[in-house]
C-alpha positions as CSV (number, residue, x, y, z in Angstrom):
1,X,4.7,-25.6,7.3
2,X,7.3,-25.6,4.7
3,X,10.0,-27.4,6.0
4,X,12.6,-24.4,5.5
5,X,11.0,-22.2,7.7
6,X,10.1,-24.5,10.6
7,X,13.1,-23.6,12.8
8,X,12.2,-20.1,13.4
9,X,8.9,-21.9,14.9
10,X,11.0,-23.4,17.5
11,X,10.1,-22.7,20.7
12,X,12.1,-19.6,22.5
13,X,12.5,-22.0,25.3
14,X,15.9,-24.0,23.5
15,X,17.8,-20.3,22.3
16,X,21.1,-20.5,23.7
17,X,21.0,-18.6,27.2
18,X,17.3,-18.6,27.2
19,X,15.8,-21.8,28.9
20,X,12.3,-22.0,30.7
21,X,12.5,-19.4,33.1
22,X,13.5,-16.9,30.9
23,X,11.0,-17.8,28.6
24,X,8.2,-17.6,30.4
25,X,9.3,-14.1,31.2
26,X,9.6,-13.6,27.2
27,X,6.1,-15.0,27.0
28,X,4.4,-12.6,29.5
29,X,6.3,-9.4,28.9
30,X,7.0,-9.2,25.0
31,X,4.4,-11.8,23.7
32,X,7.0,-13.8,22.6
33,X,7.2,-17.4,22.6
34,X,9.4,-18.7,18.6
35,X,12.4,-18.1,17.4
36,X,10.6,-15.9,14.9
37,X,8.4,-14.1,17.5
38,X,12.0,-12.8,18.6
39,X,13.2,-12.0,14.9
40,X,10.1,-10.2,14.6
41,X,10.4,-7.5,17.6
42,X,12.0,-4.7,15.5
43,X,14.3,-2.1,17.6
44,X,12.5,1.1,18.0
45,X,15.3,3.5,17.6
46,X,18.9,3.1,17.4
47,X,22.0,4.5,18.9
48,X,24.7,5.6,16.1
49,X,28.2,4.6,17.1
50,X,30.0,5.5,14.3
51,X,30.4,9.0,15.1
52,X,33.0,10.1,18.0
53,X,32.7,13.7,19.8
54,X,35.8,15.6,21.6
55,X,35.2,15.6,25.4
56,X,35.2,19.5,24.6
57,X,32.2,19.5,22.9
58,X,30.0,17.4,25.2
59,X,27.2,19.9,26.3
60,X,24.3,18.3,26.0
61,X,22.8,16.9,28.9
62,X,20.1,15.0,26.8
63,X,21.8,12.8,24.1
64,X,24.0,10.2,24.5
65,X,27.5,10.5,23.2
66,X,30.7,8.4,21.9
67,X,34.0,9.3,23.3
68,X,37.7,7.8,22.9
69,X,40.3,8.8,25.0
70,X,43.2,7.5,27.4
71,X,42.5,6.2,30.7
72,X,44.2,8.7,33.6
73,X,43.2,6.9,36.7
74,X,40.4,5.6,39.0
75,X,39.9,5.2,43.0
76,X,37.5,4.6,44.5
77,X,35.2,7.3,46.6
78,X,33.8,6.3,50.3
79,X,31.0,8.8,50.5
80,X,28.7,9.4,53.6
81,X,25.9,7.8,51.7
82,X,26.9,6.1,49.1
83,X,30.5,5.2,48.2
84,X,31.5,5.2,44.1
85,X,34.0,4.4,41.5
86,X,35.5,7.2,39.5
87,X,38.0,7.3,36.5
88,X,39.2,10.0,34.5
89,X,39.2,9.7,30.6
90,X,41.3,12.4,28.7
91,X,41.3,12.9,24.7
92,X,43.1,15.9,23.3
93,X,40.4,18.3,23.6
94,X,40.1,17.6,27.5
95,X,38.6,15.6,30.2
96,X,35.6,13.9,31.7
97,X,35.3,11.9,34.6
98,X,33.3,8.8,34.6
99,X,31.3,7.2,37.8
100,X,30.0,3.4,38.9
101,X,28.1,3.0,41.7
102,X,27.3,-0.4,41.0
103,X,29.2,-2.9,40.2
104,X,32.4,-1.7,41.7
105,X,34.8,-4.2,42.5
106,X,34.5,-6.6,38.9
107,X,34.6,-3.2,36.9
108,X,37.8,-2.0,38.5
109,X,39.2,-5.1,37.8
110,X,38.4,-4.5,34.2
111,X,40.1,-0.8,34.3
112,X,43.7,-0.4,33.2
113,X,45.4,3.0,33.5
114,X,47.1,4.2,29.8
115,X,45.0,2.1,28.0
116,X,42.8,3.9,25.1
117,X,38.9,3.1,25.6
118,X,35.9,3.6,23.6
119,X,33.0,5.2,25.8
120,X,29.4,5.4,25.6
121,X,26.8,7.3,27.6
122,X,24.8,9.5,28.9
123,X,27.1,13.1,29.8
124,X,25.9,14.8,33.1
125,X,27.0,18.0,34.4
126,X,27.5,19.1,37.9
127,X,29.4,22.2,39.1
128,X,30.9,23.0,35.6
129,X,32.2,18.8,35.9
130,X,31.4,16.9,32.9
131,X,31.0,13.3,33.8
132,X,29.0,9.9,32.1
133,X,27.6,7.7,35.1
134,X,27.4,3.9,34.0
135,X,29.2,4.1,31.4
136,X,29.6,1.3,28.2
137,X,33.0,0.6,27.8
138,X,35.4,-1.1,25.1
139,X,39.2,-0.8,25.0
140,X,40.1,0.2,21.3
141,X,41.9,-3.0,20.8
142,X,39.0,-4.8,21.4
143,X,36.3,-2.4,19.7
144,X,38.2,-1.9,16.4
145,X,38.1,-5.9,16.3
146,X,34.2,-6.3,17.1
147,X,33.1,-2.8,16.5
148,X,31.9,-3.6,12.9
149,X,28.5,-2.4,13.7
150,X,27.2,1.3,13.2
151,X,24.2,1.3,15.1
152,X,23.0,-0.2,18.5
153,X,19.9,-1.1,17.8
154,X,17.7,-0.3,21.2
155,X,14.2,-2.6,22.1
156,X,11.6,-2.1,24.6
157,X,12.0,-3.2,27.8
158,X,10.1,-3.3,31.0
159,X,11.4,-3.3,34.3
160,X,10.7,-7.6,34.9
161,X,12.4,-8.0,31.4
162,X,15.4,-5.8,32.6
163,X,15.9,-7.7,36.0
164,X,16.7,-10.7,34.2
165,X,19.0,-9.6,31.9
166,X,16.5,-9.8,29.2
167,X,16.2,-5.8,28.4
168,X,17.7,-4.0,25.2
169,X,21.0,-5.2,26.0
170,X,20.1,-8.7,27.0
171,X,18.2,-9.0,24.0
172,X,20.9,-8.1,21.5
173,X,22.4,-10.9,22.7
174,X,19.7,-13.3,22.1
175,X,19.4,-12.0,18.5
176,X,23.5,-12.5,17.6
177,X,22.8,-16.6,19.2
178,X,19.3,-16.5,17.0
179,X,21.0,-15.3,13.5
180,X,24.0,-17.4,14.1
181,X,21.6,-20.8,14.0
182,X,19.5,-19.4,10.7
183,X,20.9,-18.6,7.4
184,X,19.3,-18.2,4.2
185,X,18.1,-21.5,4.0
186,X,16.0,-20.7,7.0
187,X,14.3,-17.7,6.1
188,X,13.2,-18.5,2.4
189,X,12.3,-16.1,-0.1
190,X,8.8,-14.8,-0.2
191,X,8.4,-12.2,-2.8
192,X,8.5,-12.7,-6.7
193,X,12.3,-12.1,-8.0
194,X,10.8,-9.7,-10.7
195,X,9.2,-7.6,-7.5
196,X,12.5,-7.6,-5.9
197,X,14.3,-6.8,-9.4
198,X,11.3,-3.7,-10.0
199,X,11.7,-1.8,-6.2
200,X,15.1,-3.0,-6.0
201,X,14.7,-4.7,-2.7
202,X,17.6,-6.2,-0.8
203,X,16.7,-10.2,-0.1
204,X,14.2,-11.0,3.0
205,X,17.0,-12.9,4.9
206,X,19.4,-9.5,4.6
207,X,16.5,-7.2,5.7
208,X,16.2,-9.6,9.0
209,X,19.9,-9.2,10.2
210,X,20.4,-5.7,8.6
211,X,17.0,-4.1,10.9
212,X,18.9,-5.6,13.8
213,X,22.8,-5.4,13.2
214,X,22.8,-2.4,10.3
215,X,26.0,-1.9,8.6
216,X,25.4,1.0,7.7
217,X,22.7,4.2,7.5
218,X,21.6,3.1,4.0
219,X,21.5,-0.5,4.5
220,X,19.3,0.0,7.3
221,X,16.8,2.2,5.3
222,X,16.6,-0.6,3.0
223,X,15.9,-3.1,5.5
224,X,13.3,-1.0,7.2
225,X,11.9,0.0,3.4
226,X,12.0,-4.1,2.1
227,X,10.2,-5.0,5.9
228,X,7.5,-2.3,5.6
229,X,6.5,-3.0,1.6
230,X,6.2,-7.0,2.9
231,X,4.0,-5.9,5.4
232,X,1.8,-4.2,3.4
233,X,1.6,-6.2,0.4
234,X,1.1,-9.3,1.8
235,X,-1.8,-7.7,4.3
236,X,-3.1,-6.3,0.9
237,X,-3.2,-9.6,-1.1
238,X,-4.7,-11.3,1.8
239,X,-7.6,-8.7,1.7
240,X,-8.2,-8.8,-1.7
241,X,-8.0,-12.3,-2.4
242,X,-10.6,-12.7,0.7
243,X,-12.7,-10.3,-1.3
244,X,-12.3,-12.2,-4.4
245,X,-13.2,-15.9,-2.6
246,X,-16.7,-14.1,-1.4
247,X,-17.3,-12.7,-4.9
248,X,-16.6,-16.0,-6.3
249,X,-18.2,-18.6,-3.4
250,X,-21.2,-16.1,-1.4
251,X,-23.5,-15.9,-4.3
252,X,-26.5,-13.1,-2.9
253,X,-30.0,-12.8,-3.5
254,X,-29.7,-10.7,-7.3
255,X,-32.0,-7.7,-6.5
256,X,-33.0,-7.4,-10.3
257,X,-36.5,-5.5,-9.5
258,X,-37.0,-1.1,-8.6
259,X,-40.9,-1.8,-8.0
260,X,-43.9,0.3,-6.3
261,X,-41.9,0.5,-2.6
262,X,-39.0,2.3,-4.4
263,X,-40.7,4.1,-6.8
264,X,-43.5,5.6,-4.9
265,X,-41.4,6.6,-2.4
266,X,-39.1,7.9,-4.3
267,X,-42.1,10.1,-6.6
268,X,-44.3,10.9,-3.4
269,X,-42.4,11.0,0.0
270,X,-38.5,12.0,-0.3
271,X,-38.6,14.9,1.8
272,X,-35.8,16.7,-0.4
273,X,-33.7,16.5,-3.1
274,X,-31.0,14.0,-3.1
275,X,-27.2,15.5,-3.3
276,X,-25.0,14.2,-6.0
277,X,-22.7,11.9,-3.9
278,X,-26.3,10.1,-2.5
279,X,-27.6,9.5,-5.9
280,X,-24.0,8.1,-7.0
281,X,-23.8,6.0,-3.5
282,X,-26.9,4.7,-4.4
283,X,-26.1,3.9,-7.9
284,X,-23.2,1.7,-6.6
285,X,-24.7,0.1,-4.6
286,X,-27.8,-0.6,-7.2
287,X,-25.0,-2.1,-8.9
288,X,-23.8,-4.1,-6.7
289,X,-27.2,-6.0,-5.4
290,X,-28.2,-6.3,-8.6
291,X,-25.0,-8.4,-9.8
292,X,-25.6,-12.0,-8.2
293,X,-22.7,-12.2,-5.5
294,X,-23.3,-10.9,-2.1
295,X,-22.7,-7.2,-1.2
296,X,-20.3,-6.6,1.3
297,X,-19.7,-2.7,1.3
298,X,-19.2,0.5,3.7
299,X,-20.7,3.8,3.4
300,X,-18.8,6.9,4.6
301,X,-20.4,9.9,4.9
302,X,-19.7,12.9,7.3
303,X,-22.5,13.6,9.9
304,X,-25.9,15.2,8.4
305,X,-24.4,13.8,5.0
306,X,-28.0,11.9,4.2
307,X,-26.5,8.2,4.8
308,X,-29.8,6.7,6.7
309,X,-31.8,7.9,3.6
310,X,-29.8,6.2,0.9
311,X,-30.2,3.0,3.7
312,X,-34.2,3.2,3.4
313,X,-34.1,3.8,-0.2
314,X,-31.8,0.4,-0.3
315,X,-34.2,-1.5,2.0
316,X,-37.2,-0.7,-0.5
317,X,-35.3,-2.1,-3.2
318,X,-34.9,-5.5,-0.7
319,X,-38.5,-5.0,0.1
320,X,-39.2,-4.8,-3.9
321,X,-37.8,-8.0,-4.5
322,X,-39.7,-9.7,-1.7
323,X,-37.0,-9.6,0.6
324,X,-36.8,-8.4,4.2
325,X,-34.2,-5.7,5.3
326,X,-33.5,-5.1,8.8
327,X,-30.8,-2.4,10.3
328,X,-29.0,-2.2,13.8
329,X,-27.9,0.4,15.6
330,X,-25.1,0.6,18.8
331,X,-27.8,2.6,21.3
332,X,-31.5,2.3,22.0
333,X,-32.0,5.6,21.0
334,X,-30.2,5.8,18.0
335,X,-32.3,2.9,16.8
336,X,-35.3,4.3,18.2
337,X,-34.0,7.5,16.5
338,X,-33.7,5.4,13.3
339,X,-37.4,3.7,13.8
340,X,-39.1,6.7,14.5
341,X,-37.6,8.0,11.2
342,X,-38.3,5.3,9.1
343,X,-41.9,5.4,10.5
344,X,-42.6,8.9,9.7
345,X,-41.1,8.6,6.9
346,X,-42.9,5.2,5.3
347,X,-46.5,6.6,6.5
348,X,-49.1,5.5,3.9
349,X,-46.8,3.1,1.6
350,X,-48.5,-0.4,3.8
351,X,-45.0,-1.1,5.0
352,X,-44.9,-3.1,8.4
353,X,-41.2,-1.5,10.0
354,X,-41.2,-2.9,13.9
355,X,-38.4,-1.9,16.2
356,X,-36.3,-4.8,18.7
357,X,-34.2,-4.3,21.6
358,X,-33.9,-5.3,25.4
359,X,-36.5,-3.3,26.7
360,X,-38.9,-5.2,24.4
361,X,-40.3,-8.0,26.8
362,X,-42.8,-10.8,27.4
363,X,-46.0,-10.8,25.0
364,X,-44.8,-8.1,23.1
365,X,-41.4,-9.1,21.8
366,X,-43.3,-13.5,21.4
367,X,-45.7,-11.6,19.2
368,X,-43.1,-9.6,17.5
369,X,-40.4,-12.8,16.6
370,X,-43.5,-14.7,15.2
371,X,-44.5,-12.1,12.8
372,X,-40.8,-11.4,11.7
373,X,-41.1,-15.2,11.0
374,X,-43.6,-15.7,9.3
375,X,-42.7,-12.5,7.1
376,X,-45.1,-10.3,8.3
377,X,-42.6,-7.8,9.2
378,X,-40.7,-5.4,6.0
379,X,-38.2,-3.8,8.4
380,X,-37.3,-4.6,11.8
381,X,-34.7,-2.2,13.1
382,X,-33.4,-2.2,16.8
383,X,-30.1,-3.1,18.9
384,X,-28.1,-5.8,19.2
385,X,-30.8,-7.1,20.2
386,X,-31.3,-8.7,16.5
387,X,-28.2,-11.0,16.7
388,X,-30.0,-13.2,19.3
389,X,-31.0,-16.7,18.1
390,X,-34.4,-16.4,18.6
391,X,-34.4,-13.8,15.8
392,X,-35.6,-15.5,12.7
393,X,-36.3,-13.6,9.5
394,X,-38.5,-15.5,7.0
395,X,-36.4,-14.0,4.6
396,X,-33.5,-11.4,5.1
397,X,-32.1,-10.1,2.3
398,X,-30.3,-6.8,3.6
399,X,-28.6,-6.0,6.8
400,X,-27.4,-2.7,7.6
401,X,-25.1,-1.9,10.6
402,X,-25.2,2.1,11.7
403,X,-22.1,3.4,13.2
404,X,-20.5,-0.4,12.5
405,X,-17.2,0.4,14.5
406,X,-19.3,0.2,17.7
407,X,-19.9,-3.3,17.4
408,X,-17.3,-6.4,17.2
409,X,-16.5,-8.3,14.6
410,X,-18.1,-11.3,15.7
411,X,-21.2,-9.8,16.5
412,X,-21.8,-8.5,13.3
413,X,-20.9,-11.8,11.2
414,X,-24.3,-13.2,12.9
415,X,-26.2,-10.9,10.8
416,X,-24.5,-12.4,7.9
417,X,-25.7,-15.9,9.0
418,X,-29.5,-15.0,9.5
419,X,-30.3,-16.0,6.3
420,X,-30.2,-20.1,5.8
421,X,-30.9,-20.0,2.0
422,X,-27.8,-16.9,0.5
423,X,-26.4,-14.6,2.9
424,X,-28.3,-11.5,2.8
425,X,-26.3,-8.1,1.3
426,X,-24.4,-6.4,4.0
427,X,-24.3,-2.6,4.4
428,X,-22.3,-1.0,7.5
429,X,-22.1,2.9,7.7
430,X,-20.2,5.2,10.0
431,X,-20.6,8.5,10.3
432,X,-16.6,8.5,11.9
433,X,-14.9,9.2,8.4
434,X,-11.6,6.9,7.5
435,X,-8.3,8.1,6.3
436,X,-7.9,6.6,3.3
437,X,-5.1,4.8,4.0
438,X,-6.8,3.6,7.1
439,X,-9.9,2.2,5.5
440,X,-7.5,0.6,2.7
441,X,-6.0,-1.1,5.3
442,X,-8.6,-2.4,7.5
443,X,-11.4,-2.4,4.7
444,X,-9.2,-3.6,2.0
445,X,-11.4,-6.3,1.5
446,X,-14.7,-4.0,1.3
447,X,-16.2,-1.8,-1.3
448,X,-16.4,1.7,0.0
449,X,-18.9,4.0,-1.2
450,X,-18.5,8.3,0.5
451,X,-20.8,10.7,0.7
452,X,-18.8,13.5,0.4
453,X,-21.2,16.5,0.1
454,X,-24.0,18.1,2.7
455,X,-27.7,18.5,1.5
456,X,-28.2,21.9,0.0
457,X,-29.2,24.9,2.1
458,X,-26.8,22.9,5.5
459,X,-24.6,25.5,6.7
460,X,-20.8,24.6,7.9
461,X,-21.0,25.2,11.8
462,X,-18.9,28.1,13.1
463,X,-17.0,26.7,15.4
464,X,-14.5,28.9,17.6
465,X,-12.1,28.6,20.3
466,X,-12.8,30.4,24.2
467,X,-10.6,30.5,27.5
468,X,-12.0,31.2,30.8
469,X,-11.9,34.4,30.6
470,X,-14.3,35.2,27.8
471,X,-16.9,32.6,29.8
472,X,-19.1,36.0,30.4
473,X,-19.6,36.7,26.7
474,X,-20.3,32.5,26.3
475,X,-22.8,32.9,29.0
476,X,-24.6,36.1,27.2
477,X,-24.6,34.1,23.2
478,X,-26.7,31.4,25.2
479,X,-28.7,34.1,26.7
480,X,-29.1,35.0,22.9
481,X,-29.9,31.8,21.4
482,X,-32.5,30.8,23.7
483,X,-34.4,34.0,23.0
484,X,-34.9,33.4,19.8
485,X,-36.3,29.6,20.3
486,X,-32.6,27.6,20.0
487,X,-31.6,25.2,21.7
488,X,-28.3,24.2,23.6
489,X,-25.7,21.2,24.2
490,X,-23.5,21.8,27.4
491,X,-20.9,18.8,27.1
492,X,-18.4,17.8,29.6
493,X,-15.6,15.1,30.0
494,X,-16.4,13.7,33.3
495,X,-19.2,12.8,35.9
496,X,-17.3,12.9,39.1
497,X,-14.5,14.6,40.6
498,X,-10.9,13.4,40.2
499,X,-8.2,14.9,41.5
500,X,-5.5,14.0,39.3
501,X,-7.5,15.6,36.0
502,X,-8.1,19.4,36.7
503,X,-11.7,18.9,34.7
504,X,-15.0,21.2,35.3
505,X,-16.8,18.5,36.0
506,X,-20.3,17.8,35.3
507,X,-22.2,18.4,38.3
508,X,-20.3,21.9,39.2
509,X,-20.8,22.6,35.7
510,X,-24.5,21.9,36.5
511,X,-24.9,24.0,39.4
512,X,-22.8,26.8,37.8
513,X,-25.3,27.7,35.1
514,X,-28.3,26.9,37.1
515,X,-26.9,30.4,38.6
516,X,-27.0,32.2,35.4
517,X,-30.0,30.2,34.1
518,X,-32.6,29.6,37.0
519,X,-35.0,26.7,36.9
520,X,-38.2,29.3,37.4
521,X,-36.9,30.7,33.6
522,X,-35.3,27.9,32.2
523,X,-35.6,24.2,31.9
524,X,-32.2,22.3,32.1
525,X,-32.0,18.2,31.0
526,X,-29.0,16.2,32.4
527,X,-27.6,13.0,30.8
528,X,-24.8,10.9,31.5
529,X,-23.7,7.1,31.3
530,X,-24.2,6.2,35.0
531,X,-28.3,6.9,34.9
532,X,-31.0,4.1,34.5
533,X,-31.7,4.0,30.3
534,X,-35.1,4.7,31.0
535,X,-34.5,8.2,33.1
536,X,-31.5,9.2,30.5
537,X,-34.3,8.8,27.9
538,X,-36.7,10.6,29.4
539,X,-34.0,13.4,29.6
540,X,-33.4,13.5,26.2
541,X,-36.8,12.8,24.9
542,X,-37.8,16.4,27.2
543,X,-35.0,17.9,25.1
544,X,-35.8,16.6,21.9
545,X,-39.7,17.7,22.5
546,X,-38.2,21.4,23.2
547,X,-39.7,21.4,26.7
548,X,-35.9,21.8,28.2
549,X,-33.8,24.8,26.2
550,X,-30.2,23.2,28.0
551,X,-29.0,19.9,27.6
552,X,-26.2,19.1,29.9
553,X,-24.2,16.3,29.6
554,X,-21.2,13.7,29.0
555,X,-20.5,12.0,25.6
556,X,-23.6,9.5,25.9
557,X,-24.9,12.3,23.4
558,X,-21.7,11.7,20.7
559,X,-23.9,9.2,18.8
560,X,-27.5,9.7,19.2
561,X,-30.5,11.8,19.9
562,X,-30.9,14.1,16.8
563,X,-32.5,17.5,17.2
564,X,-32.6,20.3,14.5
565,X,-33.7,22.7,16.8
566,X,-30.2,23.0,19.2
567,X,-28.0,25.2,17.1
568,X,-25.2,25.4,20.0
569,X,-22.5,23.0,21.3
570,X,-20.3,24.2,23.8
571,X,-17.5,21.7,24.5
572,X,-15.9,22.1,28.0
573,X,-11.9,20.8,28.6
574,X,-12.0,21.1,24.8
575,X,-8.2,20.3,24.8
576,X,-9.1,16.4,26.6
577,X,-11.4,15.3,23.8
578,X,-10.0,14.0,21.0
579,X,-10.5,14.9,17.6
580,X,-12.8,12.3,16.4
581,X,-15.4,13.2,19.4
582,X,-15.2,16.5,19.0
583,X,-16.4,16.3,15.5
584,X,-19.1,13.8,16.4
585,X,-20.3,16.0,18.6
586,X,-19.8,18.8,17.0
587,X,-22.1,16.9,14.8
588,X,-25.4,17.2,16.8
589,X,-25.6,20.6,15.8
590,X,-25.8,22.6,12.6
591,X,-29.2,19.9,11.6
592,X,-31.9,22.5,11.2
593,X,-31.8,25.9,9.0
594,X,-30.4,28.1,11.3
595,X,-26.5,28.9,11.7
596,X,-25.4,26.6,14.4
597,X,-21.9,26.8,16.1
598,X,-19.7,25.2,18.2
599,X,-17.6,26.7,20.9
600,X,-15.0,25.0,22.4
601,X,-13.7,26.0,25.9
602,X,-10.1,25.1,27.0
603,X,-8.1,26.5,30.2
604,X,-5.8,28.2,29.3
605,X,-3.1,25.8,29.4
606,X,-3.1,23.5,26.4
607,X,-0.7,20.7,25.1
608,X,0.9,21.3,21.7
609,X,-1.5,18.2,20.4
610,X,-4.3,19.8,22.6
611,X,-3.6,23.0,20.3
612,X,-3.8,21.4,17.4
613,X,-6.7,19.5,17.5
614,X,-8.4,23.0,18.4
615,X,-6.7,24.7,15.5
616,X,-8.3,21.4,13.2
617,X,-11.5,22.2,14.5
618,X,-11.5,25.9,14.3
619,X,-9.8,25.8,10.7
620,X,-12.1,22.9,8.9
621,X,-15.6,21.2,8.9
622,X,-14.4,18.4,6.6
623,X,-14.1,15.1,8.6
624,X,-12.5,13.4,6.0
625,X,-9.3,16.0,7.0
626,X,-10.1,15.8,10.5
627,X,-9.6,12.3,10.5
628,X,-6.3,12.3,8.6
629,X,-4.8,14.4,11.6
630,X,-6.7,12.9,13.9
631,X,-4.7,9.4,12.6
632,X,-1.8,11.3,12.6
633,X,-1.8,12.6,16.2
634,X,-2.7,9.2,17.5
635,X,-2.1,6.5,15.5
636,X,-4.3,4.0,13.6
637,X,-4.8,1.6,16.5
638,X,-6.6,4.2,18.4
639,X,-8.6,5.2,15.8
640,X,-9.9,1.4,14.9
641,X,-12.4,-0.2,17.6
642,X,-10.7,-2.7,20.1
643,X,-12.1,-5.4,18.4
644,X,-10.4,-4.9,14.9
645,X,-7.0,-2.9,16.1
646,X,-5.5,-6.3,16.0
647,X,-6.0,-7.0,12.6
648,X,-3.6,-4.7,11.5
649,X,-1.0,-6.2,13.4
650,X,2.0,-3.9,11.4
651,X,5.4,-4.1,13.1
652,X,7.0,-1.0,11.3
653,X,4.5,0.7,9.1
654,X,3.2,4.5,9.8
655,X,0.1,4.5,7.4
656,X,0.4,8.1,7.6
657,X,3.9,8.5,6.8
658,X,3.9,5.8,4.6
659,X,0.8,5.9,2.2
660,X,3.1,5.8,-1.0
661,X,4.1,2.6,0.4
662,X,0.4,0.8,0.6
663,X,-0.9,2.6,-2.6
664,X,2.6,1.2,-4.4
665,X,1.7,-2.4,-2.2
666,X,-2.3,-2.8,-3.4
667,X,-1.3,-1.8,-7.0
668,X,0.9,-4.4,-6.8
669,X,-1.1,-7.1,-5.5
670,X,-3.9,-6.8,-7.3
671,X,-2.3,-6.2,-10.9
672,X,-0.8,-10.1,-9.5
673,X,-4.4,-11.2,-8.8
674,X,-5.6,-9.9,-11.8
675,X,-3.0,-11.9,-14.1
676,X,-3.3,-14.8,-11.6
677,X,-5.7,-15.3,-9.2
678,X,-4.9,-18.5,-7.8
679,X,-0.7,-17.9,-8.0
680,X,-0.3,-21.3,-9.7
681,X,2.9,-19.2,-12.1
682,X,6.1,-20.8,-10.8
683,X,7.0,-17.0,-10.8
684,X,4.8,-16.5,-8.2
685,X,5.8,-19.6,-6.2
686,X,7.4,-17.8,-3.1
687,X,4.5,-15.7,-2.7
688,X,2.1,-18.7,-2.4
689,X,4.0,-20.7,-0.4
690,X,3.8,-18.3,2.3
691,X,0.5,-17.2,1.8
692,X,-0.1,-20.1,1.8
693,X,1.7,-21.7,5.0
694,X,2.7,-18.3,7.5
695,X,-0.2,-15.8,6.6
696,X,-3.4,-18.1,6.6
697,X,-2.5,-19.0,10.0
698,X,-2.1,-15.5,11.3
699,X,-5.1,-14.3,9.6
700,X,-7.4,-16.9,9.9
701,X,-9.7,-15.1,12.7
702,X,-10.9,-12.6,10.2
703,X,-14.5,-12.5,9.7
704,X,-15.2,-11.8,6.1
705,X,-17.5,-8.7,7.9
706,X,-14.8,-6.6,8.5
């Protein structure tokens, strides 16, 4: 630790007026353990106290106001239920009453009739009378001497914090104590002088003082911009360093041959012409795996864009070079689907493909593991069972993870260690489009490939919004599609009734459908998360084989079954689903040559966000456009998985609004590392010191596989 920053790592217990008991509450409620933690928990809003309202103009009960006036009188009023202290304040435009229900004895001693006060609070209006309950008050004489601040910071609080005087006001006091103890020498600059000059940034010390106690709006904005840039710059610097470090240290198996297996498949078995996007992505991946460095690449592609065929062709290159390959999927259904697809597409090519999951047991499992270790299995497809210790490959060269956001970082890292000689090349795939700013931030140490076009012949799914009064038309449409030989999904958000959520649950919905689609004429599958895996698989298989025409399900089918004959997706209570879920569900149809449809059913009352989600779905089929709206509505933390959401730890940055700062930060970080990879030049000593002594502790748990 740099000596100059040791004070920031002092335990919060040692700050004036804290002590062990308050420290424990700060630990539990806010995760504040050190001076640094307190300093870096920023206000979430500010109260502007630079302006005074005339009492006559106070009209909005939702907006706090600041008034200045003379105290005319005060008195304690006894009520039937509760006593109160009232006082009258007057300015040149009128009168306003001040009211207290607690602490009356102490407040009464402080009030002086005839004095002029600065009063702040939220107004109340009752029977034509204006009042401010429990206002903040200062004598004008005192305020003029101490009121140098333009804005009062407001910090997040809880009941427990408020009870111990550690709410917003209490933390302002703690921060005043803290800032009186530390100076610029305790907050060494962590950006290089040329960056500060180039971007016209305030110093690190000034920024942290101003963000808590801004002298002006201009300086507050300067502080916010500086801290946002700093957050994103060091995040990008660390990601880029990790990427460079991996490329230098971890030598991958060079796949130099594109041989018989790849060429025979391409010339004899490829079921359709590749899109230009698929060709581009294969070229990018081939360059990686032939370079001698370990590949670590994210493949993004919308639902139905053809990621699986790309993955298969890369696996064939691994086989041509004498290596094994594996593909891991998050559910047994999806893994089985990949396995069956590979068997069909590789038929006649003398390639041994095997399947492994928790349901493969006994002698069959023992034999499979023996063949795998001997190198007699070329491609292994399965669930997270692939990462278990007994699963040993003879020579794993390529590890592919599908729907990678469903796995934790630690789970994926285990695949990375499945080859003792050299780490396998890593390809992680997702059909959940990730906004560019989020991909740059969360996956900034990966190379990213994007399949941004659909195969020819695919028709856009027609998406419409329907309400309950249009139910009869929807039912007729379902009958018409089934008469054409098509199949239909009907998805519900709940399995059982909930008193709190007014939703049409799956069981009720199923029973209602039986009235319009009687069992003697129509077979209906029912699938939900509480079913036994074997029962769920059996129901899905019936639908896949066309034995059932309607599948009633929860979001368990969001990722999984592939039925080209299914042409209609009906989503009940669509306003209750997130955009990402809606898009994934819609992607279950549109997989055949026929026109497909997605019908979003909703109640009459839909929230503002719900309306925007539905409007977005009906306006576009582009997953990346949808992802941008999703991030704006929900924020990046909800889009990322729980396992990865801690990676960001961004205090101020909004990845939607601050995309320009992000791009600037990444470009500048890249320029600096291109010029001086190890930050050895003295002009980068501030940056290097901060990276070595602060950031490496912060990011020490990051995996090399994001």
